[in-house]
Residue, then its C-alpha position, 0 to 999 in steps of 0.5 A: m166625759v164618760r158616763t159612767v153608769a154606776a151602782l148606787a144606792g142600791c142600782a146596781a145589776v146584779a145577776l141573780i145566779g152567780v153573784a152575790p145580790e146587792p141587798q133586795v129593793t121594795g118595790t116594782s124593778h123592771i128587769q131583762v133576764w139576759l139569756a146565754p147564746d151559744l157564745v163558745g160558737a159565736e166568737q169562734f165564728a165573730a173571730a173569722v169573719s173580723t180576721p184577714g186572710n179568713p175564707r169567712f173573713h167580712h162573711y156578716l150575718s144578719p140579725d135573724t140568721y146570728t138569732a137563730q145560729f147561736g142566739p139562745s133557743a126558744s125553750q131557753a126563752a120560755a123557760v126563763s118566761d116561765w119562771l118569771t110568770s110564775a113569781g109572780m111578775s107582771d109583763v113577761r116578754i121575750s125579746s125579738g133578738r131572744d137577747y133577754v126576757s124582760a118582766s115587771g114586778p117586785a124583784s124581792a120575789l124573785d128566786a130563779p131556780k138552779s135549773l136555770e143556771a145554764a140559760v141565765l148570763g145576769v140580770t138588770g133592772l133589779g136597783t131604783s133610779t138614780e143620776s150617773s155618778a159622773s155627768a158631762a158638767s163635771f168635764a166642761q166648762t164654759t167658753a164665757a170666760h176671760p181671754a187670759t183664761c185659755s188659748r185659741y192654740w197650744a201656748e198662746h198664752v203661757r204663765t209661770f205660777s209660783p212655789a213650783y209645782r212636780g218641779l214646773t214654774k211654767g204652764s200653758l193656759p188651757i185651750c178655749g177648745y179646739s175648732a172641726r177644723q183644728l182636728r181635722a187637721a189634728y188627725g189628718a182628716n181628708w175632704a176626698f173620703t168623708g163617711r159618704g154613705q155610711t151609718i154612725a149610731l150614738t147610744e146616749s142615755e139622753a136626747p139631745t134639745a134641738m140636735l139638728q138645729t144645733l148641728r147646723k149652727y156647728a158646722r156653719r161656726n166650723h166652716l163645715p157644709a151644711p147637714k142635710p135633714s136626712q143625715y140625722r134620725e133620733l130613735d128613743l127608745g122610751g121605758g119612762d125617765c124616772t131619772a132626777r137630772s140635775a140642772s146646774q150645767y147642760n149636759d151636751e154630752a149627745e152634742m159632743d159626741s154628734e159633733a164631733v162624729y161630724a167634724m171628722a165625717p160630714s159626710a155620713d149619716q147619723l142615728m142617735v139612739v137614747g135609752a132609757g128607764c131607771d137602770e142607765d146600764q139597761a138602757l145604754l146596752n139596750a139603746v146598742l142591741a136596738v141597733l144589732k137587731g136594725d131591721g132584722h135583715r141587717p143592723s141600722a148601722s155599721i158603726v156605733s160611738n158608745s161613749w159611756q161606761i160600765p164599771i167591772g163589779d156592776l154586772p156579769p162580763h159576758t152580759v155584755h160579752a154576749i152583746t158585742v160578740r152579735a157585733a162583730a158577727e154581724g159586721v158592726g163595730l163598737y167604738f167604747s170609751s176608755g174611761d176617764t181614770p185610771g183603770l179599767t171597765t166592764t165595756a171597754s174589757d171585752p175583746f171584741v169592742t175597740a177601746v178608745g183611750g185617751t191624749t193630750l194634744g198640742l196644736g200650734a197656730g198653723n194646726n201644727r203637732i207641738f207634741e200628743t202624750g198619753w192623757s194622764n195629769n197630776s192636779a193640783m190647786a192654789d191652797a193658801g200658797k202652796w199646792s194641794d193635790i186633788g188627784i190625777t186625771g186620765a184614760g182607762g186602760g190595764t190588763s183585764t184579768v177576765y179575759a185571755q189575750p186575744a190573738y191580734q195583740k198577740g206580738v204586738v202587746p209587750p209582756s209587760m202591760s198582757h201579764v197580770r197576777v190572776g189566781g195566784r199564777t200569771a196569765v197572758n190576758r187583754a189589755v186595754p186600750d186599742i186606741a186613741a184620740v184627744a180627750d184632755l179637757d185642757t185640750g178639749m172640744l169647743t161644744g156647741y148645744t141650744a138651751d133657753g132657746r140659745y146656741q151656746t158652748q162650752v168646753n167638753a172631752g174626756t175619751s168620749l171625745a175621742a171614741p167618736l172622733v176615732a168613729g168618724m175616721v173609720a167611717d171615712a175609711q169605709q167609705g165606697q168599700r164594699s163590705s164594712f170593716g166590722f170590729i176592726n181590731p185585728l186591722i190597727y193591730k196589723l197596721s201597728g208600727t206603720r205610717a198608718l197611727r201617728d206613736v204616742l209617746p210620753v213627756t219629756p224632762t228636755m221639752p219645754q216646760q210650757n209643753r209639759a202643763a195647763y195651768t188656770p189662773a185663779t178668778a174670783e170664785d175659783s181658785a188656780t190649778v195645774d196639770v202636769f203631763d205625766s203619763r210615764g205611769p208613776d203614780t197608775d198601773q198604766v203607762t205612755a210608751k214607744g210601741y203599744d201601751t196603756i193609755t193610748g192603745v197603737g196609736t191616734p189616726n194618721g190622716l190618709a195613711f190610716i184611710l187608706g191602710l184600713r182600705i187595703a188591710s181589709 
């Protein structure tokens, strides 16, 4: 499930300049004033090093060289630092890459001078501590259930129900949680390409419990080679824990990310970077930056999986954009979950990230693909002999109102999905997502975690499962290459329509009913529910369609053809 970095209880990250602020917060804030780099020059360079055929293709910059060439100037950072000091803020520091200036003190004392307008992108950390608005627990379910409530493979157990819901009276019981073997079969992971020599970073807001020990048990139960101690590292950025965590259900988000990567790329190294602090936007952005800064000579990883989102409106989009452009210029691919509700997010909308959408995936007893469709479910709950609609769950996507259509999407994204009304005119803009993998909880992954000293399991999913699955496949393809793929979108759009990608199609009325819905029978505690797979988008602005679509992008990875396609295209 995607963590939503939300604007709750005054915790929104807002700009002091150019954006109307939230009601001011009393007390001490730990803020970061994000500085404006040479975005025009950096964008041009990032596009050049990411585009096949360009003379600069794959000629990346080191973190220090990027700062010197495109980063905010030393005088710009000093001016902001002087302003914060004069405003009475304490512990004023300029970050090593000059991406931001941090400070502590009463945010109510800040009043930015107009002379700094061009130097500042935005400010994070102005609010008080809150929990993320959506935790992994809300998209997880335990597997200690009666066998009749789930299926080991699609349609192992089919149930009829009454009355009909959206014309259906039959559905398959949800999957008990796909194993690594099933997921590897679904996306054609190949034992000749296991991510050897590659490092995948995972950015998290909470540290897992005994992750290496948990990963070893996951590997053993899933018949994967045991991870070596050197394959897993954890970097905790510190900063204090001022977020109240819910203990109602274990949050296995970090475990799912690590295990999903391991399932697809068992020889790759993992670097889990845990952000910290009261402002989750800020903590997670800092986790990404920590990877990009590396040791100054090279970033810490060339692939970064980000199973979280920043909603539109939480902070100015260019605060994120400055980081994504830096990543592309350094040869680092950022993979962001597209979100677990219809619509767009600030993070996935950026044209320099690979936005990973979601699917519903039905695998048969022999791991054969029965169907894969865009994740968009109409859900209902039994209520006094009737079905009561409880809304739509599905992968995020749509058309940005901020960013123009990038060159790599031209000729691939149809006008019906690239045209959007902005300010009374029709613009041709960035469409989301770019690629996809399984994300529906009805067909989720069996995740292992350690709690109370015991290894336990539960089903988890969301596009935060899809992102590390795709990141793992990219690591497989990158194995043995002379340089990293970096920002991969120009490559995958070049592969659109080829065997490298499976085109994800909508369900049709001619399909068996059990392949069009998941049904969960009632228990002593819960009412029966039904999820109807309806990815034609009548209730949202998104659709699953032939070719590119706004739920699954250009499709899902197709095994060896995907791996070899990336290697040849790069």
